[in-house]
VOVEX-556913 format. One record per residue (C-alpha): residue in one letter; x, y, z. Coordinates in steps of 0.5 Angstrom, whole numbers, plus 2048, in hexadecimal, padded with zeros to 3 digits. Layout:
! VOVEX-556913
aXYZ
...
***
This chain:
! VOVEX-556913
m8177E3844
k8127E8846
t80F7ED842
i8137F4842
v80F7FB842
i813801841
t80F808841
e81080D83C
n814812840
a81980C842
l81B80983C
v82080F83B
i82380C842
a82380583F
c82880683A
h82D80883E
p83380383E
d833801845
f82C7FF845
p82B7F984A
l8287F5845
e82B7EE847
a8297F084E
l8227F284B
l8217EB847
a8237E784D
d81E7EB851
n8227EE855
p8237F5853
p8257FB858
t8207FF85B
t822805857
f826807851
g82780E850
s820811850
a81C80B84E
f81A806854
f8197FE853
q8137FA855
s8127F3854
g80B7F0854
e8087E9853
t8097E984B
s80C7EF84A
l8127F484C
l8117FC84C
i81680184A
a81380884B
t81480F84D
k811814852
g80E81784D
c80A81184A
n80281084B
d7FD80B849
t7FC80F842
s80480E841
r80680B83A
l80980483B
l80E800838
v80C7F883A
i8117F3837
g80E7EC838
e8117E5839
g8117E3832
s80D7DD82F
k8137D8830
g8177DD834
f81B7E4834
f8217E6837
d8237DF838
l8237DD831
l82A7E1830
p8317E1834
v8317E583A
d8367EA836
d8317EB831
h82B7ED837
a82D7F5837
t82D7F6830
l8267F2830
f8237F6834
e8267FD832
r8237FB82B
c81C7FA82F
v81D801832
r81E80482C
v818801829
g81480482F
l81780B82E
r81680B827
s80E809828
f80E80F82D
d811814829
k812813821
q818818821
i81C812823
a81F80D81E
l82080681E
n82780481C
p826801814
n82C7FD816
w8277F881A
m8227F8814
p81C7FA817
y8167F8813
r80E7FB815
q8077F9813
d8027FD816
n8037FE81D
r8087F881D
t8107F881D
s8157F381C
l81C7F481D
f8237F081E
a8247EE826
t82C7EF824
g8317F081F
s8337E981F
s82C7E5820
d8277E381B
l8217E4821
r81D7EB81F
i8197EE825
l8127EF824
a80E7F5827
e8077F8826
t8057FF828
n7FF80282A
y7FD7FB82D
d7F77F982F
g7F47FF82D
s7F8802832
r7FE807832
n803802834
t8087FF830
y8097F7830
v80F7F482F
y80C7ED82E
d8117E882B
l8187E6829
l8177E1822
k81C7DF81D
a81C7E3817
v8197DF812
s8137DE816
t8127E6817
k8117E780F
d80A7E9810
l8087EC817
h8017EB816
n8037E4817
c8067E581D
e8017E6823
p8037E882A
v8017E4830
s7FD7E9834
t7FD7E683B
p8047E983D
y8027F083B
l7FB7F083E
n7FE7ED845
a8037F2844
i7FE7F8844
a7FA7F4849
e8007F684E
f8027FC84C
s7FE802850
e7FF7FD856
l8077FD855
l807804854
a80380685A
k80980285E
g80F80685B
a80C80C85D
s80F80C864
i81680B861
t81B810861
v81F81185B
n825815858
d82381A854
s82981D853
g82B81784E
s82581784A
v828817844
v82F815843
l83381583C
d83680E839
h83D80E83B
i83F80E834
v83E816834
s844819837
e84581983E
s84382183F
v83C82083B
a83A81A83F
k83981E845
g83181E844
f831825844
a82B828840
y82B82E83B
d82A834841
e830830845
w83583083F
l83483683D
p83983A842
l83E834841
l84083583A
s845839838
l846840835
a84683D82E
q84183882F
r83C83D832
d83E84282D
f83C83D827
v83683A82B
d83384182C
r835844825
d82F845820
i830841819
v82F845813
g83384080F
p83883B80F
l83C83A815
r841835817
v84483381D
r84C83181D
g85082D822
a854828824
a852821827
g84F82382E
t84D82A82D
g84682982F
k84382A827
t83E825827
l83B82782E
a83B82F82C
m83782C826
v83282982A
m83182F82E
k830833828
v82B82E826
l82782F82D
k82883782D
i824837826
a81F832828
k81E83682F
d81E83D82C
a81983B826
g81383B82B
e80C83B827
n81083B821
p813834821
k81983381C
r81B82D818
i82282B81A
l827825817
f82D82281A
l83181E815
t836819817
h83B814814
s83880E817
w83280B81B
a83780B822
m838812821
a831813820
g82F80F826
q83481382B
i83281A828
d82A818829
e82B816830
m82F81C832
i82A82182E
r82481D832
s82881D839
i82B824839
g824827836
r82082383B
d81D82983E
i81C82D838
p81482E835
t81582E82E
a81082D828
s81782D823
l81982781F
v820824820
d82281E81C
v82881B81D
y82A816817
p830814813
l83181780D
l831810809
t82A80F80D
i82781580A
s829814803
n82780D803
q82080E800
r81F8097FB
d81E8027FD
y8247FF7F9
s8217F87FC
a81C7F87F6
i8217F87F1
g8257F37F4
r82B7F77F7
r82D7F77FE
s8327FD801
l83A7FC801
g83C800807
l843802807
d84280580E
s8437FE811
d8497F8812
s8457F480E
g8437F8809
k84A7FB807
r84D7F4807
d8477F1802
a8497F87FE
l8517F67FE
k84F7EF7FC
i84C7F17F6
i8517F67F4
s8567F17F5
t8527EC7F0
i8517F17EB
v8587F37EB
d85A7EC7EB
q8567EB7E4
f8587F17E2
v8607F07E2
a85E7E97DF
s85A7EC7D9
d85A7F37D7
w8617F57DB
v8657F47D5
a8627F97D1
y8637FF7D6
r86A7FD7D9
s86E8017D4
g86B8077D6
c86C8077DE
s8728097E2
p8778047E5
s8738047EC
f86C8037EA
v86E7FD7E6
e8727FA7EC
q86C7FA7F0
f8677F77EB
e86C7F27E9
a86E7F07F1
l86B7EA7F4
p8647E97F6
n8657E97FD
s86B7ED7FD
d86C7F4801
l86C7F87FB
r8667F57F8
r8627F67FF
n8647FD7FF
l8627FE7F8
s85B7FB7F9
w85A8007FF
d85C8067FB
i8578047F6
l8528037FB
v85480A7FD
e85380D7F6
f84D80A7F5
g84A80D7FB
c84D8147FB
v84E8157F4
l8498117EF
a8448107F4
a8448167F7
q84381A7F1
g83D8157EF
m8418127E9
l83D80C7E7
g8428097E1
r83F80D7DB
d8438107D6
r8428177D8
d8438147DF
r84A8127DC
e84B8197D9
r84A81C7DF
y84F8187E3
m8548197DE
r8538207E0
v8548207E7
r85A8247EA
r85E81F7EF
v8618227F5
g86581F7FA
y86081B7FE
m85E8177F8
m8618107F6
p8678127F2
i8658117EA
v86A8147E6
t8678127DE
s8618137DB
t86180B7DA
e86180A7E1
r85B80E7E1
e85880A7DC
v85A8047E0
i8578067E6
f8508087E3
r8508017E0
l8507FE7E6
w84B8037E9
v8478007E3
k8487F97E5
f8467FB7EC
l8407FE7EB
a83E7F87E6
h83F7F37EC
l83B7F77F1
k8367F67EC
a8367EF7EA
e8377ED7F2
g8317F27F3
l8347F77F8
i8347FE7F7
a8398037FB
a8378097FF
d83A80E7FB
q83580B7F5
i83080D7FA
v8328137FC
s8338147F4
d82B8137F3
y8298177F9
l82D81D7F6
n82981C7F0
a82281B7F3
l8248227F7
q8248267F0
t81D8247EE
f8178287ED
y8148237F3
w8198257F8
e81882C7F6
a81082B7F7
k8118287FE
r81782B801
e814831804
k81082C809
e81582680A
g81C82A809
y81F82D80F
d820833812
y827832814
v82C82C813
f83182A818
v838826815
d83C82281B
e84281F818
m842823811
h84A821810
l84681A80F
f84281C809
n84481C802
a8438217FC
q83D81D7FA
e83981D801
r83B824803
l8378267FD
v830823800
f831828807
h82E82E804
n82982B800
l826828805
l82482F808
a81D831807
d81E838803
g8238377FD
d82383E7FC
a825840803
v82C841806
p82E839808
k82D839810
v832833810
v837832816
l83C82E816
a84282B81B
l849828818
d850826819
p852823813
k858820816
q85481B81A
s852818813
p856812811
r85481380A
e854818805
v84D819804
f84D821806
a852823801
e84F8267FB
i8508237F4
f8518287EE
e8518287E6
d85782A7E2
r85282F7DF
d84F8327E5
k8518397E4
k85183A7EC
n8528367F3
n84B8377F6
s84B8367FD
v84982F800
y843833803
a8428377FD
r8418307F8
a83C82E7FD
g8388347FD
l83A837804
p83E83C802
n842840807
p84083D80D
e841841814
k84783E818
v84783C820
d84D839822
f84E834829
v85583482C
e853831833
i85382A833
y84F827838
r85081F837
y85781D838
t85E81F83C
n86382583A
e86881F839
i86481B834
s862822831
i869824830
l86A81D82C
a86381E828
k865824826
a86D822824
v86A81D81F
i86482281C
d86A82781A
t86D822816
v867820812
p86882280B
a863827809
l85E826805
d85C82C800
m85782F805
g859836806
e85883880D
d85483280F
w85B82E810
d85D833815
i85883281B
p85B834821
g85E82D825
g85B83082C
s85E82E832
s85B82A838
v85882D83E
i857827843
e85C824848
s863821846
g86481A844
p86A815843
t86E81683D
p86C812837
v87180B837
y873806831
y8757FF831
l8797FC82B
e8787F582B
q87B7EF826
n8757EE821
t86D7ED820
t86C7E8826
g8717EC82B
v86C7F3829
f8667EF82A
k8687EC831
r86B7F3834
a8647F6832
m8607F2835
k8657F183B
v8657F983C
a85E7FA83A
k85C7F5840
k8607F9845
q85D7FF843
q8567FC843
f8567FD84B
t85880484B
a854806846
r84E803849
k84F806850
r84E80D84C
g84880B848
g84B809842
q84D80483D
v854801839
a854801831
i85A7FD82D
l85A801826
c85D7FD820
m86180281C
d8637FD817
y85C7FB813
e85F7F5810
k8607F2817
f85A7F481A
h8567EE818
t85C7EA81B
y85C7ED821
q8547ED822
n8547E5821
a8597E4826
a8567E982B
t84F7E682B
g8527DF82A
q8567E0830
y8537E5835
p84B7E4833
r8497E7839
d84E7EC83A
v84D7F0833
f8487F382F
v84A7F4827
i8477FA823
k8487F981C
s8437FF819
r84180581C
d83A80281D
d83D7FC822
v83D802827
e836801829
q8387FC82D
l83E7FF830
r83A802836
y8387FB838
m83F7F9838
n8437FE83D
r8467F9841
r84A7F683B
i8507F8837
v84E7FB830
f8517F882A
s8517FD824
t85480181F
p855809820
e85080A81A
y84A80681D
v84A80A824
a84B811821
g847815826
l84881082C
q84C811831
f85080C836
d85380D83D
s85980A83A
v85B808833
v861803831
l863804829
a8657FE826
d86A7FD820
v86C805820
n87280281B
g876805816
d874801810
l86D804810
v87080980C
p874806807
d87A80B803
t87780A7FC
n87480F7F7
y86D80E7FB
k870810801
g86C817801
h865815802
q86780F806
e86B81380B
r86581880B
r86081280D
f86580E812
l866815816
s85E816816
e85D810819
l86281181E
y85F817820
l858814820
g85B80E824
i85F81382A
s85981782A
r85581282D
a859811833
q85781683A
r85B81483F
e86180E83D
l86380D836
t868807834
l86B80682D
i86E7FF82A
a8727FE825
s8767F8822
k87D7F7820
d87B7F381A
s8777F8817
e87D7FD817
g87C7FF81F
l878806821
t87680B81B
p87B81081A
y87681581B
l876814822
q87D814824
r87E81A825
q87981B82A
e87D81682E
e88381A82E
i87F820830
g87C81C836
n87581C833
l875815833
k879810837
r87B808836
a87880483B
***
């Protein structure tokens, strides 16, 4: 391969999902791509824009000591290239972060990070190489060989040869005509309307009246924007960040944009840089997941690593731990508690280990751990037990009838924490709890004026629990001023109960979610126009959310459902198959058929599984039978690679693709048995319907549902929609 040279201004173009990487690696690139042009020399390939000159900073990607791109499968080339480009962006702009999941490691001016999520190869790069302002990505080596970067010396010949050719290739490109209008285009993961490549001043007149009012409104205290999926909340938040930066002028501001995952952080970071590309500003805009901000300690120094519950593998690991400790508890201490428990509670604990009842119990315990115990920072001590015994039970929670049942759950929580400790694990909620304590110290008070933020923006607030919400206002530079925190939310998009508040029996009054987060009486702006999907899909989504049992959240549960302003499309349809095998075959058949029309519209097809227990089976079948046709998303951070898989069918669950949009969606296993008619129905019903709403609202043009006869057929929550014509059988 030839050495690749990318000028600083061309790096953002190299991030585009349709960037012709394979043609570049074959030394046969097009003449232009967007506003960039290509020039091939004897030893190097140049990617540059018209604004470049001999003094431009460069990212140089070398051949490696044992090869580079050829060391990985073709499917991994785009991921490797993106990470190299991200290293370049980071070296030229310190506001840009490297995803911690890539395990970046620095020694002096050298950086190392994993090439892909599944490879043991690490990228090696050096900033200001050879005394220049350039960054040189110089090797790809086994992780075991990169422990000491001082011993990983770069081979300089490819770099020096490329630099020698640079001026000549740049001069040759001066005569090439490029398409300036396509200079920057956002990742296709962003909703179709956002992906037009418009800059800030071009977007302003296109905003709705409600969006423009939100962007122009002065921030005098907490401000929240509410709206259903597809109403443009994230775009409006980005525009407001850019307006603050633009208006700051000579008085730069520090702005933090918090998200729930690195996937969303990366998307928003690209939106801010693309839409705000023409705004000259000295203001700082940081975009990070909350957990990254919170993870200020080196837990590896005490032998701990994070157990992430936002991924498929993390959840399954946690469920295995819970299942194990329940088995151990039933075989030992259970007899001392049994007589104080209700019959339904006893039935679940004494069910066979692999039965549906026991699996449902493990899920309920996982939610109780995450949304009640961990979310409130309870660490398993006696005072935490007393607090837990006082927690006021509400409808969405796991049904716990007696005080003995609470004792059982708390005992399991203590055992769970002990298991984490023994295995060298630490839960995300424990990291946040540590960080909250750090934010209450004199040390933070002394430095917050300098390192705190003037504004904090929070996307998808409905995904943050009570403990996490306490972080927001504590990150502001002025701890005494009215908090300038801007929130976007739609609680019905959350398949978890984290947004609901937890109260203790001794609480005198039910303070709101916002008051308890230190954000009292936030102003409210509602978005009701939907730009993402057809009216036919909008009607079905609204019918589902109107059925969801309300949490104790007051007006924020009654956010306007919204109405679509885009052209009509086909009525959603459903299939009724005999069994799980039939559901899988039908899902793949429908998806492959819809893929052709979706591609013509520039979109993608997704199969989303409603039954989490079957998701693992389906993904194995999909990757085994259709390895070149599907791309499985098993966590929100897998979305990072989706931009390079836009010709494949996405296979996932609604939760993992929250915030993303697809031309066509196939929802598998929309079954009646997912909400069993038991004492536990209330909270399972809410969780199922929120997940269903989330899945439906991922579709832009076509929506197909599939149910199984051996799982009680189509969920009864949608049968009425068939009767009135909002859903029809295929």
